[in-house]
N, C-alpha and C positions, 0 to 999 in steps of 0.2 A: 469544536468539539466541547467538553469537560474540565479540558486544562485547557491554560490562557498560556499564552506566549512564550512566559516565557516560563513556565509549570517542562512546556515543550523542549523550550530551548538545556537547562536542565536536566531532562533527563536521557538529551538528545550527548550532552558531551557529558556524563557518567559512564550511561557504554562506551563513544569513543576511549573516555580511559582507560574502561578495564579492558579493550580490544587492542587500544597501543603497547597496554600490561603484557597484555595476552602474547604480542607482535613481539615485540622489544622497541619499536618504534620510539624515536624521537619526543618531545613533550609538545613540538610544535608541529608536529604530519596535520594534514587537513584533514575533517573529519570523515572526507567522501573516500581521502583513500585510506584510509585505515583500515573503516567499511567496507569498503569497493575491493580491497585485498582475500579478503574475507569471507565472500560474494554476503555481506550482511545487509538485515534493511536496516533503513532509518525510524525513530520510534515511530514515527506517525505514518509511514508505509505500514509497519506492522499493525498500530490502531487504524488503519481504515480495511485491513485484511480482518481482524477480530470482526468491526464492526461490520462489512457486507458479511458473514460466517456469520454474521443473528440472520439476518435477512432467510437464511433458510429455516434457520428458528424458527423461522414465524410461518415458515410454508413448507415446514413436516408438522407443527402442530396440529390436532384434529378440529376439525373444523368448529364445533362447539366448542374449545374453550374462548374462555373470556377474552384472553391477554392477545389469541388472535385475531380476535375484530377488531378491538379496538384498534391494535397494530397497524392492517389493513385498513382498519377504519383511517386513521390520522396518515398510514403512505397514501390515500387516495385521494382525500383534504388535501393533503401537500402536493401532492398534484397536479388539481387543479387550486386550487388556489398561488399555493406558494411562499404563506407566509406562518410560516413554525420556527417552531426554535425546538433543540431535542435531537433527539437518535434518530430518527426517522427522518429530515429535514437532512442530515451529514449525513448517510448512506445513502439515501438517491442521489446528491451531491454528489458520494465518491461515482456511489456509479457508472455517472453523466461521467466525469471525470476519467473512470479505465472503461469504457464506452459498451459499459454490460445496464444497459438500461434497456434492451430490448427483450432479456431474459424478461425483467423483471414486470413491460410488458405482456407478453408471450403469459406466463403467468397469473397475469388481474386479469385476464381474459379469460385464460383458459383453465388454470390450477396446473400450470405443467410446468414443471420444475425439476432441476437436472437434481442428479443423484448426486450424493453428497459429496462422493469421487472427485463427478468430471464440478463439480460446482468451484470445489476445492481446490483444483486445477487449471479450471476458469479467474479464478478470482487473483491465485499466486502469478498467474504468466501475465492480467492484467497490470497487476501492481506491483511486478514487479520490471517489466516496461517501460511505467509513467514508472516508477524508480531511477531507473537509468540512464533515463532522458534527464529529468528533475538533474540526476548527480552532470553526468555528460553538459549539460547548460553548465553550471555551475564552475566545473574544470575550465569550460572554457573561457570565461572569466580571467583564471588564473594562467598569467605569461610562464608560472616556473609550471607548471602543471602539464605541457605537449606530450610528453613524449609518455607518460602514465595515460593520456588520453588515446593516444594514437592504439593501446596498448588492451584499451578497453573495449573501442568498438573491432579492433578485431576478435577479444577471446567471447563480445557479444555477452559480457556482465555474466555469464557460464559462474556454476559453481566453482572453477579449475584459477587455482591462483592465476590475473591475469596478464602480471606481467613474467611467469614461466614463458610462457604463449609469444610473446617476444624474446626470449633469448635464442641468438643462434644454433 
C-alpha cells in the first residue's frame, strides 16, 4: 500500500479510539472488539475496498481513454511478470486474497464486468468475510476474549450488535 505499517497502525488506533469514545468503552478494550461491536471494518479493509472499487473505474472508462489503456496494460504486465510496485499489484493481491481474481480474468478476456451495484456487493461481502476471519483468528489468540468470539461466530459478523444475539 501507499502507507507504511506505522502510518496504518496510527489510523487504526485513531479509528478505535473514536469508536471507544462513541460506545463509552474502557480505553484498554481490544481493537477488534471495539470495531466488532459496531460492525466496523478495519482501516486496512476499508482501503482494500477502495482499491478494488478503483478497478471498476478502470473497467467502465471508454476504451479510448489513455488512463484505461495504461492501467490495463500495467495490470496485464503484472499478471504475466509480477515485478511491479504501486496500486495495480495491490489490486491484484487483494483480488487474490478475496477470491475475486476470476472476475478480473473474465473481464480481461471478454470485456465483461459486473455492474457497479453487483461489484460493490461482491467486494464488500468478500472483504467482510476476510476481515471477519482475520479478527476471529486474532481474538482466538487472546484468552480473555473467548465469550466475544463465541458471540461473534453466532452473529456471523452481521450489522447487529453480536453480543445482543447471545443474551438469553
